[in-house]
N, C-alpha and C positions, 0 to 999 in steps of 0.2 A: 352770774357772769362777772368775770373780773373787771376791774375799773378800766383797763386799757380798751377792752372791747366795748364797754358801755359808753365810752366817749364817742365811738362811731355812731351811736344812736342819739347823741346830744343829751345824755342823761344829766339831770341837774346836779350841780356840785353842792356840797354841804355849806353851812354858814361860814366855815373857815376857808372855803375855796377848794377843798379836797375833792377829787373825783369819787363818785359813789358807784357801787355795784348796781347792776340791774337785777331786780327780784324776778327770778325765773320760776318761782314756786307756783304761781297760778297756771302757767303753761304746763308744767310737769303734772300738776294736779288735774288739769283738764284732760291730759292724755291718759292718766290713770282712770279717771271717771269714764272716759270713752271706752277704755279696755274693760272696765267693770260693767259697762252698759247702764250706768246710773245717770239718766238724763237730767234730773234735778241738780245733781252735783256738777255735771258738765256745764249746765247753764250758769250755775253760780260762778264757776271758775272762768267761763267765757266773759261774764260781766266784769270780773277783776282784770282780765286781759284787756278788755275794751277800755277800761278806765286809764290805761297807761299806753299812750301812743307809741312809745319806743318798744314796748313789749308786743303790741299788736303788729308793728312793723317786723319785729323778729319772727313772729309766728308766720307771717306771709313769706319772709325770707326762707324759713325752714321748709315751707311748702314749695317754694321755688326750687330749692336745692333738691327736694325729693323728686320733683318732676323733671329735673335736669336743667340747671340754670343756663347752660349753653347749648342744650339740645331741644328743649320743648319749644314748639312754635307758639307764637302769640295766641293763635286760636286754641291750642291745647291749654294754655294758661287760663283763657276765658272759660273753657269748658269745666275746669276744675276749681275755679275761684269765681266769686261773683264779680261784676264789673269793677267795683271799688277795689277789691282784692287784686284783681288782674292789673288795674292801673298802678297800684303800689308795687306789684311785682315787676312790671315793666320799668318803673322808675328805678327800682333797686338794680335791675339788670343793665340799664342804659345810663343812669346818672349817678348812682351810688346811694348810700344809706341816709345821709343827712337830708337830701331832697325828698327821699321816701318818707322819712319821719315828718317832715314839714307837710307833705300831702296827707299823711295819716292824721296829723293834728287838725287839719281842715275838715275832716269828716266828723259827723255827729257820733255820739256814743252808740246810738242805735245802728248806724252804718258800720261802726267798728265791731259791734257785737255780731251783726249779720256776717260780715266778712270773716271774722275769726271762727265763727261756727262752721261756715262753709269750707274754709281752708282746713280746719281741723278734721272735718268729716271726709273731705274729698282729696286732700293732698298730703296729709300727715300720716305716715306709716312708720312702723319700726324701721329705723335706719341709722346709719353711722352719723348722720348730721345732727342728731340730738346734742352731742357733746362738742360740736364744733361751731363757733360763732360765725355768723354772716358778717365778715369784717372787711374793712378797707385795707387792713394790714396784710392780708394773706388771701390766696385764691380760695374760693371762687369769686371773691368780692372784686377782683380785678375786672375792669370794664373791657369787654371784647366786642368786636363787630357783631351786630345782630340783624343786619339787613336781610339776610337769607331766611330769617325766622318770622318775618312779617310784623315786626314790632312797630315800624313807622306807620303802617296803614292802620293797625289796631289802635295805636296811640292817638292818631288823628280822630278816629271814630269815638274813642272814649272821651277825648277833649270836647268834641262837638256835643256829646251827651251830658257834659258837666261833671264827669268823674275825675278829670284831671284839671 
């Protein structure tokens, strides 16, 4: 992913202060392993995804785009993602990418592995969104009202259960 979009995810700069790209390879390899039905390979790549909070957030964002960022109800997101993944998706949808990355960083590696696995298996399908970043610079990253989708109620429940 080019540097401009990687900055949306707060990807660290190099020692000279230049913006870095985000390594998408583990995500693409996990999709290929899923397609090939190679569970050990898929688990290996999910581990690499979970090691990078920005990439984990991107995986959730792709799942959110697949489900319909402005169409899927909060309950539908919960059905397709585990509670932690749903919480991150709701933050992406309602507050943007940087708060979502912060939330993802607060999760343990095991939680990130679980949510990446579930999102990959339940919400990632062949789609046009693979080559489009979830970005604050262009739609669909633009925040829109979500009151009719039940986000407030589910966000409150996820917060009370400690997922937010």
